[in-house]
DOVEX-59310 format. One record per residue: x, y, z of N, C-alpha, C in turn. Coordinates in Angstrom, 1 decimal, m for minus. Example, Ala and Ser with C-alpha at 12.3 -4.5 7.8 and 13.67 -1.06 7.14 Angstrom:
BEGIN
NODE	n.px	n.py	n.pz	ca.px	ca.py	ca.pz	c.px	c.py	c.pz
NODE	13.2	m5.7	7.8	12.3	m4.5	7.8	13.2	m3.3	7.8
NODE	12.8	m2.2	7.1	13.7	m1.1	7.1	12.9	0.0	7.9
***
This chain:
BEGIN
NODE	n.px	n.py	n.pz	ca.px	ca.py	ca.pz	c.px	c.py	c.pz
NODE	98.8	46.6	m82.2	97.6	45.8	m82.1	96.9	46.0	m80.8
NODE	95.6	46.1	m80.9	94.8	46.3	m79.7	94.3	44.9	m79.2
NODE	94.4	44.7	m77.9	93.9	43.4	m77.3	93.0	43.9	m76.2
NODE	91.7	43.5	m76.2	90.8	44.0	m75.2	89.9	42.8	m74.8
NODE	89.8	42.6	m73.5	88.9	41.7	m72.9	87.5	42.3	m72.8
NODE	86.5	41.5	m73.3	85.1	42.1	m73.4	84.2	41.2	m72.6
NODE	83.4	41.8	m71.7	82.4	41.1	m70.9	81.0	41.6	m71.3
NODE	80.1	40.7	m71.6	78.7	41.1	m71.8	77.9	39.9	m71.3
NODE	77.2	40.2	m70.2	76.4	39.1	m69.5	77.4	37.9	m69.3
NODE	77.0	36.7	m69.8	77.9	35.6	m69.6	79.0	35.4	m70.6
NODE	79.1	36.3	m71.6	80.1	36.2	m72.6	81.4	36.9	m72.0
NODE	82.5	36.2	m72.1	83.8	36.7	m71.7	84.7	36.4	m72.9
NODE	85.0	37.4	m73.7	85.8	37.2	m74.9	87.0	38.1	m75.0
NODE	88.0	37.7	m75.8	89.1	38.6	m76.1	89.1	39.0	m77.5
NODE	89.2	40.3	m77.8	89.1	40.8	m79.1	90.5	41.4	m79.5
NODE	91.0	41.0	m80.6	92.2	41.6	m81.2	91.9	42.3	m82.5
NODE	92.4	43.5	m82.6	92.1	44.3	m83.8	93.2	45.4	m84.0
NODE	93.2	46.0	m85.1	94.2	47.0	m85.4	93.6	48.4	m85.1
NODE	92.3	48.5	m85.2	91.6	49.8	m85.1	90.6	49.8	m84.0
NODE	90.4	50.9	m83.2	89.4	51.0	m82.2	88.0	50.7	m82.7
NODE	87.7	51.3	m83.9	86.3	51.1	m84.4	86.0	49.6	m84.7
NODE	87.1	48.9	m85.0	86.8	47.5	m85.3	86.5	46.7	m84.0
NODE	87.2	47.1	m82.9	86.8	46.6	m81.6	85.4	46.9	m81.3
NODE	85.0	48.1	m81.5	83.6	48.5	m81.3	82.6	47.7	m82.1
NODE	83.0	47.5	m83.4	82.1	46.7	m84.3	82.0	45.2	m83.7
NODE	83.1	44.7	m83.3	83.0	43.3	m82.7	82.1	43.2	m81.5
NODE	82.2	44.2	m80.7	81.3	44.2	m79.5	79.8	44.3	m79.9
NODE	79.5	45.2	m80.9	78.2	45.3	m81.3	77.7	44.0	m82.0
NODE	78.5	43.3	m82.7	78.1	42.1	m83.3	77.9	41.0	m82.3
NODE	78.7	40.9	m81.3	78.5	40.0	m80.2	77.2	40.2	m79.4
NODE	77.0	41.5	m79.1	75.8	41.8	m78.3	74.5	41.5	m79.1
NODE	74.5	41.9	m80.4	73.4	41.6	m81.3	73.1	40.2	m81.4
NODE	74.1	39.4	m81.6	73.9	37.9	m81.7	73.4	37.3	m80.4
NODE	73.9	37.8	m79.3	73.4	37.3	m78.0	72.0	37.6	m77.8
NODE	71.6	38.8	m78.1	70.2	39.3	m77.9	69.3	38.4	m78.8
NODE	69.7	38.2	m80.0	68.8	37.3	m80.8	68.7	35.9	m80.2
NODE	69.8	35.4	m79.7	69.8	34.0	m79.1	68.9	34.0	m77.9
NODE	69.1	35.0	m77.0	68.3	35.1	m75.8	66.8	35.2	m76.0
NODE	66.4	36.0	m77.0	65.0	36.2	m77.3	64.4	34.8	m77.8
NODE	65.2	34.1	m78.7	64.7	32.9	m79.2	64.6	31.8	m78.0
NODE	65.6	31.7	m77.2	65.5	30.8	m76.1	64.3	31.1	m75.1
NODE	64.0	32.4	m75.0	62.9	32.7	m74.1	61.6	32.1	m74.6
NODE	61.4	32.0	m75.9	60.2	31.4	m76.4	60.3	29.9	m76.8
NODE	61.6	29.4	m76.8	61.8	28.0	m77.1	62.9	27.5	m76.3
NODE	62.7	27.3	m75.0	63.7	26.9	m74.0	64.4	25.5	m74.3
NODE	63.7	24.7	m75.1	64.3	23.4	m75.4	65.5	23.5	m76.2
NODE	65.6	24.6	m77.0	66.8	24.9	m77.8	68.1	25.0	m76.9
NODE	67.9	25.5	m75.7	69.0	25.7	m74.7	69.5	24.4	m74.1
NODE	68.6	23.4	m73.9	68.9	22.2	m73.1	69.1	21.0	m73.9
NODE	68.6	20.9	m75.1	68.7	19.6	m75.8	70.2	19.3	m76.2
NODE	70.5	18.0	m76.1	71.9	17.6	m76.4	71.9	16.9	m77.8
NODE	70.8	17.0	m78.5	70.6	16.4	m79.8	70.3	17.4	m80.8
NODE	70.5	17.1	m82.1	70.1	18.1	m83.2	68.7	18.5	m83.0
NODE	68.4	19.7	m83.4	67.1	20.3	m83.2	66.8	21.3	m84.3
NODE	65.6	21.2	m84.8	65.2	22.1	m85.9	64.4	23.3	m85.3
NODE	65.0	24.5	m85.2	64.3	25.6	m84.6	63.3	26.3	m85.5
NODE	62.4	27.0	m84.9	61.4	27.8	m85.6	61.9	29.2	m85.7
NODE	63.0	29.4	m86.5	63.6	30.8	m86.6	64.4	30.9	m87.9
NODE	64.4	32.1	m88.5	65.2	32.3	m89.7	66.3	33.3	m89.3
NODE	66.6	33.5	m88.0	67.7	34.3	m87.6	69.0	33.6	m87.9
NODE	70.0	34.4	m88.5	71.2	33.8	m88.9	72.0	33.0	m87.8
NODE	72.1	33.6	m86.7	72.8	32.9	m85.6	72.2	31.6	m85.2
NODE	70.8	31.6	m85.2	70.1	30.4	m84.8	70.3	29.3	m85.9
NODE	70.1	29.7	m87.1	70.3	28.8	m88.2	71.7	28.2	m88.3
NODE	72.7	29.0	m88.1	74.0	28.5	m88.1	74.3	27.4	m87.1
NODE	73.8	27.7	m85.8	74.0	26.7	m84.7	73.2	25.4	m85.0
NODE	72.0	25.5	m85.5	71.2	24.3	m85.8	71.8	23.5	m86.9
NODE	72.3	24.2	m88.0	72.9	23.4	m89.1	74.1	22.7	m88.6
NODE	75.0	23.4	m87.9	76.2	22.7	m87.4	75.9	21.6	m86.5
NODE	74.9	21.7	m85.6	74.5	20.7	m84.7	74.0	19.5	m85.4
NODE	73.3	19.7	m86.5	72.7	18.6	m87.3	73.9	17.8	m87.9
NODE	74.9	18.4	m88.4	76.0	17.7	m89.1	76.8	17.0	m88.1
NODE	77.0	17.5	m86.9	77.9	16.9	m85.9	77.2	16.0	m84.9
NODE	75.9	16.0	m85.0	75.0	15.2	m84.1	75.2	15.5	m82.7
NODE	75.1	16.8	m82.4	75.1	17.3	m81.0	74.0	18.4	m80.9
NODE	73.8	18.9	m79.7	72.8	19.9	m79.5	73.3	21.2	m80.0
NODE	72.4	22.1	m80.4	72.8	23.4	m81.0	73.6	24.3	m80.1
NODE	73.5	24.2	m78.8	74.3	25.0	m77.9	75.7	24.6	m77.9
NODE	76.0	23.4	m78.4	77.5	23.1	m78.6	78.2	24.0	m79.5
NODE	77.4	24.8	m80.3	78.1	25.7	m81.2	77.9	27.2	m80.8
NODE	77.4	27.4	m79.6	77.1	28.8	m79.2	78.3	29.7	m79.2
NODE	79.4	29.3	m78.6	80.6	30.2	m78.5	81.1	30.5	m79.9
NODE	81.2	29.5	m80.8	81.6	29.8	m82.1	80.7	30.7	m82.9
NODE	79.4	30.6	m82.6	78.4	31.4	m83.3	78.5	32.9	m82.9
NODE	78.8	33.1	m81.6	78.9	34.5	m81.1	80.2	35.1	m81.6
NODE	81.3	34.3	m81.6	82.6	34.8	m82.1	82.4	35.1	m83.6
NODE	81.8	34.3	m84.3	81.6	34.5	m85.8	80.8	35.8	m86.0
NODE	79.8	36.0	m85.3	79.0	37.2	m85.4	79.8	38.5	m85.2
NODE	80.7	38.4	m84.2	81.6	39.5	m83.9	82.6	39.8	m85.1
NODE	83.2	38.7	m85.6	84.1	38.9	m86.8	83.3	39.4	m88.0
NODE	82.1	38.9	m88.2	81.3	39.4	m89.3	81.2	40.9	m89.3
NODE	80.9	41.4	m88.1	80.7	42.8	m87.9	82.0	43.6	m88.1
NODE	83.1	43.0	m87.7	84.4	43.6	m88.0	84.7	43.8	m89.5
NODE	84.5	42.7	m90.2	84.7	42.7	m91.6	83.8	43.7	m92.3
NODE	82.5	43.7	m91.9	81.6	44.7	m92.5	82.1	46.2	m92.3
NODE	82.9	46.4	m91.2	83.4	47.7	m91.0	84.8	47.9	m91.5
NODE	85.2	47.0	m92.4	86.5	47.1	m93.2	87.7	46.5	m92.6
NODE	87.5	45.7	m91.5	88.7	45.0	m90.9	89.3	43.9	m91.8
NODE	90.6	43.9	m91.9	91.3	42.8	m92.6	92.1	42.0	m91.6
NODE	92.0	42.5	m90.3	92.6	41.7	m89.2	91.7	41.8	m88.1
NODE	91.3	40.6	m87.5	90.5	40.6	m86.3	90.5	39.2	m85.8
NODE	90.6	39.1	m84.5	90.5	37.8	m83.8	89.6	37.9	m82.6
NODE	88.6	37.0	m82.5	87.8	36.9	m81.3	88.0	35.5	m80.7
NODE	88.5	35.5	m79.4	88.6	34.2	m78.7	87.5	34.2	m77.7
NODE	86.6	33.3	m77.9	85.5	33.1	m77.0	85.6	31.8	m76.2
NODE	86.5	31.8	m75.2	86.7	30.6	m74.4	87.4	29.5	m75.1
NODE	88.3	29.8	m76.0	89.0	28.8	m76.7	88.3	28.5	m78.1
NODE	87.2	29.1	m78.3	86.6	29.0	m79.6	86.8	30.3	m80.4
NODE	87.6	30.2	m81.4	88.2	31.4	m82.1	87.6	31.6	m83.5
NODE	87.3	32.8	m83.8	87.0	33.2	m85.2	88.0	34.3	m85.6
NODE	88.5	34.2	m86.8	89.5	35.2	m87.2	89.4	35.5	m88.7
NODE	89.9	36.6	m89.0	90.3	37.0	m90.4	91.6	37.7	m90.2
NODE	92.5	37.5	m91.1	93.8	38.1	m90.9	94.6	38.3	m92.2
NODE	95.3	39.4	m92.2	96.2	39.7	m93.3	97.7	39.3	m93.0
NODE	97.8	38.6	m91.9	99.2	38.2	m91.5	99.1	36.8	m90.8
NODE	100.2	36.1	m90.6	100.2	34.9	m89.9	99.9	35.1	m88.4
NODE	99.1	34.2	m87.8	98.7	34.3	m86.4	99.1	33.0	m85.7
NODE	99.7	33.1	m84.5	100.0	31.9	m83.7	98.8	31.7	m82.8
NODE	98.3	30.4	m82.8	97.2	30.0	m81.9	97.7	28.9	m81.0
NODE	97.9	29.1	m79.7	98.4	28.1	m78.8	97.4	27.0	m78.5
NODE	98.0	25.9	m78.1	97.2	24.7	m77.7	97.2	24.6	m76.2
NODE	96.0	24.7	m75.6	95.9	24.5	m74.1	95.1	23.2	m73.9
NODE	95.8	22.2	m73.2	95.2	20.9	m73.1	95.3	20.4	m71.6
NODE	95.1	21.3	m70.7	95.1	20.9	m69.3	96.5	20.4	m68.9
NODE	96.5	19.2	m68.3	97.7	18.6	m67.7	98.5	17.8	m68.8
NODE	98.0	17.7	m70.0	98.7	16.9	m71.0	100.1	17.5	m71.3
NODE	101.1	16.7	m71.5	102.4	17.2	m71.7	102.6	18.3	m72.8
NODE	101.8	18.2	m73.9	101.9	19.1	m75.0	101.3	20.5	m74.6
NODE	100.5	20.5	m73.6	99.7	21.8	m73.3	100.7	23.0	m73.1
NODE	100.3	24.1	m73.7	101.0	25.4	m73.6	102.5	25.3	m74.1
NODE	102.8	24.3	m74.8	104.2	24.2	m75.4	104.2	24.3	m76.9
NODE	103.1	24.2	m77.5	103.0	24.3	m79.0	101.9	25.3	m79.4
NODE	102.1	25.7	m80.7	101.1	26.6	m81.3	101.0	26.4	m82.7
NODE	99.8	26.6	m83.3	99.6	26.5	m84.7	100.0	27.9	m85.3
NODE	100.7	27.9	m86.5	101.0	29.1	m87.2	100.0	29.1	m88.3
NODE	99.0	29.9	m88.1	97.9	30.0	m89.1	98.2	31.1	m90.1
NODE	98.3	30.7	m91.4	98.6	31.6	m92.4	97.5	32.7	m92.6
NODE	97.8	33.8	m93.3	96.8	34.8	m93.6	95.5	34.2	m94.1
NODE	94.4	34.8	m93.6	93.1	34.3	m94.0	92.2	35.4	m94.4
NODE	91.9	35.5	m95.8	91.0	36.5	m96.3	89.6	36.1	m95.9
NODE	89.3	34.8	m95.8	88.0	34.3	m95.5	88.0	34.0	m94.0
NODE	86.9	34.2	m93.3	86.8	34.0	m91.9	87.0	32.5	m91.6
NODE	87.9	32.2	m90.6	88.2	30.9	m90.2	87.8	30.6	m88.7
NODE	87.3	29.5	m88.5	87.0	29.0	m87.1	88.1	28.1	m86.6
NODE	88.5	28.3	m85.4	89.5	27.3	m84.7	88.9	27.1	m83.3
NODE	88.2	26.0	m83.2	87.4	25.8	m82.0	87.9	24.5	m81.2
NODE	87.9	24.6	m79.9	88.5	23.6	m79.1	87.5	23.1	m78.0
NODE	87.4	21.8	m77.8	86.6	21.2	m76.8	87.5	20.3	m75.9
NODE	87.1	20.2	m74.6	87.9	19.4	m73.7	87.0	18.7	m72.7
NODE	87.4	17.5	m72.4	86.7	16.7	m71.3	87.4	16.9	m70.0
NODE	88.5	17.6	m70.0	89.3	17.7	m68.7	89.5	19.2	m68.3
NODE	89.2	20.1	m69.2	89.4	21.6	m68.9	88.1	22.3	m69.1
NODE	87.8	23.1	m68.1	86.6	24.0	m68.2	85.3	23.3	m67.8
NODE	84.2	24.1	m67.8	82.9	23.6	m67.3	82.0	23.0	m68.3
NODE	82.4	23.0	m69.6	81.4	22.5	m70.6	81.1	21.0	m70.5
NODE	79.9	20.6	m70.9	79.5	19.2	m70.8	80.3	18.4	m71.9
NODE	80.9	17.3	m71.4	81.6	16.4	m72.3	81.4	15.0	m71.9
NODE	81.3	14.1	m72.8	81.1	12.7	m72.6	82.4	11.9	m73.0
NODE	83.5	12.7	m73.2	84.7	12.0	m73.7	85.8	12.0	m72.6
NODE	87.0	11.8	m73.2	88.2	11.7	m72.3	89.3	12.6	m72.8
NODE	89.2	13.2	m74.0	90.3	14.0	m74.6	90.6	15.3	m73.8
NODE	91.8	15.6	m73.7	92.3	16.8	m73.0	92.0	18.0	m73.9
NODE	92.0	17.9	m75.2	91.7	18.9	m76.1	91.4	18.4	m77.5
NODE	90.4	18.9	m78.2	90.2	18.6	m79.6	89.9	19.9	m80.3
NODE	90.8	20.2	m81.2	90.8	21.5	m81.9	90.4	21.2	m83.4
NODE	89.4	21.9	m83.9	88.8	21.7	m85.2	89.0	23.0	m86.0
NODE	89.4	22.9	m87.2	89.6	24.1	m88.1	88.5	24.0	m89.2
NODE	87.7	25.0	m89.4	86.7	25.1	m90.5	86.4	26.5	m90.7
NODE	86.1	26.8	m92.0	85.6	28.2	m92.4	84.2	28.4	m91.9
NODE	83.5	27.4	m91.5	82.2	27.5	m90.8	82.5	27.4	m89.3
NODE	82.5	28.6	m88.7	82.9	28.6	m87.3	82.0	27.8	m86.4
NODE	80.7	27.8	m86.6	79.8	27.0	m85.8	80.1	25.5	m86.0
NODE	80.4	25.1	m87.2	80.7	23.7	m87.5	82.0	23.3	m86.8
NODE	83.0	24.2	m86.8	84.2	23.9	m86.0	83.9	23.7	m84.5
NODE	83.0	24.5	m84.0	82.6	24.4	m82.6	81.9	23.1	m82.3
NODE	80.9	22.8	m83.1	80.0	21.6	m83.0	80.9	20.3	m83.1
NODE	81.7	20.3	m84.1	82.5	19.1	m84.4	83.6	18.9	m83.3
NODE	84.1	20.0	m82.7	85.0	19.9	m81.6	84.4	19.1	m80.4
NODE	83.1	19.5	m80.1	82.4	18.8	m79.1	82.1	17.3	m79.5
NODE	81.7	17.1	m80.7	81.3	15.8	m81.1	82.5	14.8	m81.1
NODE	83.7	15.3	m81.7	84.9	14.5	m81.7	85.4	14.2	m80.3
NODE	85.3	15.3	m79.5	85.8	15.1	m78.1	84.9	14.1	m77.3
NODE	83.7	14.1	m77.6	82.8	13.1	m77.0	83.1	11.7	m77.3
NODE	83.6	11.5	m78.6	83.7	10.1	m79.1	85.1	9.5	m79.2
NODE	86.1	10.4	m79.4	87.5	9.9	m79.7	88.1	9.2	m78.5
NODE	88.8	8.1	m78.8	89.5	7.3	m77.8	90.9	7.0	m78.4
NODE	91.8	6.7	m77.5	93.1	6.3	m78.0	93.0	5.0	m78.8
NODE	93.4	5.0	m80.0	93.3	3.8	m80.8	92.0	3.7	m81.6
NODE	91.1	4.6	m81.3	89.8	4.6	m82.0	89.5	6.0	m82.5
NODE	89.7	6.2	m83.8	89.4	7.5	m84.4	88.4	7.3	m85.5
NODE	87.4	6.4	m85.3	86.4	6.2	m86.3	85.5	7.4	m86.5
NODE	85.5	8.3	m85.5	84.7	9.5	m85.6	85.1	10.4	m86.8
NODE	86.4	10.3	m87.1	86.9	11.1	m88.2	86.3	10.7	m89.6
NODE	85.8	9.5	m89.7	85.1	9.1	m90.9	83.8	9.8	m91.2
NODE	83.3	10.5	m90.2	82.0	11.2	m90.3	82.3	12.6	m90.8
NODE	83.5	13.1	m90.8	83.8	14.4	m91.1	83.8	14.6	m92.7
NODE	83.3	15.8	m93.1	83.3	16.1	m94.5	84.5	17.0	m94.8
NODE	85.5	16.5	m95.6	86.7	17.3	m95.8	86.4	18.6	m96.7
NODE	85.2	18.7	m97.2	84.8	19.9	m97.9	84.4	21.0	m97.0
NODE	84.1	20.6	m95.7	83.6	21.6	m94.8	84.5	21.7	m93.6
NODE	85.2	20.7	m93.2	86.2	20.7	m92.1	87.6	20.5	m92.6
NODE	88.4	21.4	m92.3	89.8	21.4	m92.8	90.7	20.4	m92.1
NODE	90.6	20.4	m90.7	91.5	19.5	m90.0	91.1	19.4	m88.5
NODE	91.7	18.4	m87.9	91.4	18.2	m86.4	92.7	17.8	m85.8
NODE	92.9	18.3	m84.6	94.1	18.0	m83.8	93.6	17.6	m82.4
NODE	93.8	16.4	m82.0	93.3	15.9	m80.7	94.4	15.5	m79.8
NODE	94.3	15.9	m78.5	95.3	15.5	m77.4	94.6	14.7	m76.4
NODE	95.1	13.5	m76.2	94.6	12.6	m75.1	95.8	12.1	m74.3
NODE	96.1	12.9	m73.3	97.3	12.6	m72.4	98.5	12.8	m73.2
NODE	99.3	11.7	m73.3	100.6	11.7	m74.0	100.4	11.5	m75.5
NODE	99.2	11.2	m75.9	98.9	10.8	m77.3	98.2	11.9	m78.1
NODE	98.6	12.0	m79.3	97.9	13.0	m80.2	97.4	12.3	m81.5
NODE	96.4	12.8	m82.0	95.8	12.4	m83.3	95.6	13.6	m84.2
NODE	95.8	13.3	m85.5	95.6	14.4	m86.5	94.7	13.9	m87.6
NODE	93.9	14.8	m88.2	93.1	14.4	m89.3	93.0	15.6	m90.3
NODE	93.1	15.4	m91.6	92.9	16.5	m92.5	94.2	17.4	m92.6
NODE	93.9	18.6	m93.0	95.0	19.5	m93.3	95.1	20.5	m92.1
NODE	96.2	20.6	m91.5	96.4	21.5	m90.3	97.5	22.5	m90.6
NODE	97.5	23.7	m90.0	98.6	24.6	m90.1	99.8	24.0	m89.4
NODE	101.0	24.5	m89.7	102.2	24.1	m89.1	102.1	24.2	m87.5
NODE	102.6	23.2	m86.8	102.7	23.3	m85.4	104.1	23.5	m84.9
NODE	104.3	24.5	m84.1	105.7	24.8	m83.7	105.8	24.9	m82.2
NODE	107.0	24.8	m81.7	107.2	25.0	m80.2	106.9	26.4	m79.8
NODE	106.3	26.6	m78.7	105.9	27.9	m78.2	105.7	27.9	m76.7
NODE	105.7	29.1	m76.1	105.3	29.2	m74.7	104.0	29.9	m74.7
NODE	103.0	29.2	m74.3	101.6	29.7	m74.3	101.2	30.2	m73.0
NODE	100.7	31.5	m72.9	100.2	32.0	m71.6	98.8	31.7	m71.5
NODE	98.4	30.8	m70.6	97.0	30.4	m70.5	96.2	31.5	m69.9
NODE	96.7	32.5	m69.3	96.0	33.6	m68.8	95.3	34.4	m69.9
NODE	95.8	34.2	m71.1	95.2	35.0	m72.2	94.0	34.3	m72.7
NODE	93.7	33.1	m72.3	92.5	32.4	m72.7	91.2	33.0	m72.1
NODE	90.2	33.2	m72.9	89.0	33.8	m72.4	88.1	32.7	m71.9
NODE	87.2	33.0	m70.9	86.3	32.0	m70.3	85.2	31.6	m71.2
NODE	84.7	32.4	m72.2	83.8	32.0	m73.2	82.3	32.3	m72.8
NODE	81.4	31.6	m73.5	80.0	31.9	m73.4	79.3	30.9	m72.4
NODE	78.4	31.4	m71.6	77.5	30.6	m70.8	76.1	31.3	m70.9
NODE	75.1	30.5	m70.9	73.7	31.1	m70.9	73.0	30.5	m69.7
***
């Protein structure tokens, strides 16, 4: 298996693949998506800064995916940027024949896989952090596994959770909902889960200090030793 760290402007992602040409395809997909996004922001800078759902004047796939996800999760479209970029990279890998590919864009992951994949949980100083991993079964359809945190990393958050991980086959929706749930969830108050559509979101795993919450259907969680140095820094614009 090939593991390669990829840097393009503010994007810092890790690409896993079986074939060098699939790594190349992932890079091309990431670059193309970023270029589309940057061109759009240049003419509509409000898309970059708003923290609320926003209807863009664009029919570009990456922009439409971000806006749709933001509308459902009630966040700004940039809450889905890392997932959108990772998704574009995996789309390109699949178009080039890949049956295995993982792109980790700062803890926001898009993957397709013909084998089980372990995805570790990194939740800062929480006791569970770096001690457990999800065993994700083979995925013929692209899957998003996206994480937001109020205590780890530079992303804007209005919450207290150490980590909220969302599983969805819509990668941008996983990313947007990770932000939204992280903003709202509190120990003893999981009312935010009532807003989730089980037809679009598979499951949620939230870590709040010593406390964890689960919603929906999640892959098995097993003991693991997670190397946090393998986590990519992700997208910034």
